[in-house]
N, C-alpha and C positions, 0 to 999 in steps of 0.2 A: 365810590362813584357808581351810580346806578346805570345798568346797561340800557342803551337805546334800542328801539325796535321791539318786536314782539317775539322773535325767535331767540330763546335763551339757552336751550339745552337740546340734547339729542331726541328727547321725547317730543318736543315741539316740531323738530325736523320730521320725524316719522309720522306724526299726526298730519302735517301738511302734505307729505307725500301720499298718504292714504287718501286724503281729501281729493287730491288731484287725480290719482290713479283710478278712483271710483268714478270719475267724471269724463276721463278721456275715452274716446270711442275706438281708439286704435292702439296697438302696441307702440311703445316709445322707448328710445334709448336713454342712457344716463344724461346725455347732453340736453335732450328735450325735457326730461324731468327737471333738470336744473333751470332751464329757460322758463318753464311754467311755474317753478317754485320760487324763483328769485323775485319775491314780492316784499322783501325786507332786507335791509342792509346788513343785518346780523347773520345772514345765511351765506355760507360759502360752498363752492363746488366740492371741497374736501369733506364737508359735512354730509353731503349727498353720497359721495363716493364711499363713505363709511356706512351710512345708514342703509342704502339699497341692498348691499350684500347681506347685511344683518336681517333685513326684512325678507329676503329670499330664504335665508336659513330658517327663519321662524315660520315660514309658510304664508306670509301676508302678501308677498309678491312672487311671481313665477317668471323665470327667464325663458323667453321663447327664441325663435330663430333670429340670427343676426344681432345678438346682444341687446335685444329689446325686451321690455318687461310689460307684464299685465298684472292686474290685481287678481287675487284668488278669492274664493268664496269666504274664506276665513278673514281676509283683508276687508272685504265688503261688510261683513258682520261687525268687525272691529270699528270700521269707519262710521257705521250707523250709530254706534254707541258713543264715539269720541269726537265726532266732527264739531260739536259745539265748543270744544276746547281750542279750536283754531281761532285766533284773534279775528274779529269781524273785518277790520280793514284789509288784512292779509287775505282773508277768504274772498272778499269782493274783488280784489285785484287778481287773485288766482282764477276766480270764476270767469272774469273777462278774458284772461289769457287762454283759458281752456276753450271757451266758446269760439274764439278767433282761430285757434288751432284746429278744432273739430270742423269748423266751416271750411278751412283751407284744405284739410285732408279729404273731406267729403267731395269738394269741388274737384280736387286732383284725381279722384277716382272716376270722374266723368269725362275728363279732358285727357286724351292720350296723344303722345307724339312719338314717332320713331324715325330715326335717320338711318338709311341704308346706303352704303357705297355701291354704285353700279359699275358694271364692267368698263364703261367708257371713261371712268374717272370722275364723273359727276355724282351727285347724290340725290336720292329719292327721299322726300320728307312725307311721311304718312301721318295724317292728322285725323283725329276722330273726336266727336262729341257725342256722348250718349246720355240717356237718362237711366233710370233703374230698370227699364224694360228692354230697350234696344238702342241701336245707333240712330242718332238724329242726323248726323252729318259725317261723311267719310270721304276724304279726298287725299290725293297724292300729288305733290308738286315736285318739280325738278329744280335743283339748285346746282349752280356750277362749281361751288366750293363748299367745303365743310363749314366754313364761317357763315356763308349765306344760309346754309341748311339750319345751323343752330339759331340764327336770327329769325328764320321763318318759324321754327318750332317754338321759340320763346314768345314771339309775337302771338302765335295761336294760343299758347297756354294762358297768356294774359288777357286775350280778347276773344276767346272762343264763342261766347254767347253773342257778342256784338257782331262777329263775322257771320254767325248763323242767321241772326236777325236780318242783316243787310242782304245776304243771299236770298233768304225767303222773301223779303220785301221786293227785291228786284225780279224774282221769278214769278211772283204772284201779282205784280202790278199790272193793271189793265191799261192799255194804251187808249187814250181818248180818241174817239172817232172824229175825223174832220167833218164838219157840217157844211 
């Protein structure tokens, strides 16, 4: 019986990992590598759990803080030579997953939230939105419970740009003069 899918052996797994790691813009843990790599039903988490340490040992990947990994220069050079060996459908799906991940990580670096318990028992929710240069919006809200504080922080994380735009529209709106 012929195997289905495009990932058939450990070499295919390693080439896919190199392809992904050469394109992610941030260090990633083994779980995220799996999520970005799972573009073929023939790939399992155990394949990655075996391949990644081998790639660290061979110098293609490097483990950085917190059990996360980055590609090395040796890994990049190998990827340039071998990326054509990754099956095109797998490559397309992986590229889409990588782009989505990079966008989400980039956005999360601009939207920050922090919850601090205050002396009175309530919570302070610190929210900020910045661009690459400076803060665009910085505000602090009070929440009576930790649950409310988490809801405020989550809502801001999901809608920071919209909240900023609404605030700016309201502040810059000119009132029509009565004639």
